[in-house]
N, C-alpha and C positions, 0 to 999 in steps of 0.2 A: 353584559350582553354577549352571548356566544355568536361568533361569526361563522360563516360556512367554512372558512379556513380551519377553525378550531373544531367544529363539529363533524366535518366530513371532508378530509383533505382530498380524497380521490375526486369527489364531485367538484370541489373548488378548483383543482388542477385542470380537470377536463373543461370547466367553464372558462378559466383563464386562457387556455389554449385556443378555445373557440373565439374568444374576444380578441386575442392577438391576431388570429388569422383574418378576422373581419376588420382589423385595425380600429377597433372600438376603444380608442384611447380614453374616453371619459369614464368608461365602465371598468377599466382594468384596475386591479388591486396592486398598484405599482410598488408600494413598500414591501408587500409580501412577496411579489415576484422577485424583487431585488434580493431579498433575504434567501429565497429559494435558489437563486443563481449562486449566491455565496456558498450555500450548503452543497450544491452540486460540485463546485470547485473544491470544497473541503473534502468531499468524498473521494475525489481523484487523488488528493494528497494522502488521505488515509489508506487508499489502495496501494499507493507507492510504498508507504511504510510497511504495510502488511506483507506485500510481496518480498520486499527486502528482508524483513524479519524472518520469514520462512527460509529464504535462500541462505541468509547468514547463519542461522542456527544449524542448518544442514552442513554448511561448509565448516563450521566449528566442530561439529560431531565428526565429520570426515577427517579433520586434522588431528583431533585429540582422542579419537577412538578408532585407530586404523584397523584393529582386529575385529571390529563390528561393522565394517563397511558392507553395505548391501546394494543390490541393484535398485532397490526402492529409494534409497538415499540419492543415488545418482539420477534416477528418474525425477525425483522431486527437485533436485538442483536444476536439471535441464528444463523442466516445466516452468519453474519460477523465472528462469532467465528468459524463456520464450515469452511469458506473460509480461515481464518487465519491458522487453523490446516492443511488444505490441502497445502497451500502455504509453510508453514514451513516444512512439511514432504517432499515436493518436492525440497525444497531449504534449507537444513540444515545449509548451510554456512551463511544464513541470521541471524542466532542466534546472531552472533557477532554485528549485526546492530540493534537488537531489542530494546535495551534501548534507543538509539538515536532516533529511529523511534517513540517509545512511547512518548518521550519528544516532538518531533516535532508535532506529531499527536494530543497530548493533547492541545498544544497551539492553533492549528487550530480548534479542536473540541470545545474548550471553546468559541471561537468566534462564531462558527456555532450554538452552543446551545443557545447562547445569541440572535442571530438574529432570530432563529426559534421560540423562546419562548417569545420574547419581554421583557425578563428579562435583566437587566443591566449586562454587562460582569463581573462586580465586585461581583455579586451574586455567581458566580462560583469561587471556590478557584483557586488561581494562581498556586498552585501545585496540582497534581492529588489527589483526595480523595480516591483512590484505587490503588492497585499495578497492574502491568502488569499481574501477575498471577491471581489476582482476576478478572481482566477484561476478561481474556481468559477462566475462569472457568465457565462451562455451568450451574453450580448450583448457581452462585453468581448473585445477583441483589442488588444494593445499596438501603438501606431503609432510 
């Protein structure tokens, strides 16, 4: 049996929002609502990793290809820092996930930087050459 949740997520979500506003507890799809709340929290964690990944790959490129530095790289670094600041201000609970996200993002950023620069992945350190605080610091650029 296909539920509205499976057949038309949009309509299901609008209906659940309406039921929540009316406090219609008996009609609310509680299990699906709980699952969607988990998904929303997960999307914030994924955004944290994604923002860090882009930031870290650009910091690696900046450090390991100084002859190719561009204003575009600097702009991307600045933009990602700004977006991270906003994300963390709006979601202070993510602070508990920041170290894990940094580790995951660095692993991915290392590979990205390798593919983007045509440098062997082993050129980039296995462990981050900068801290998360340095990476987020608007005054920091690796030399």
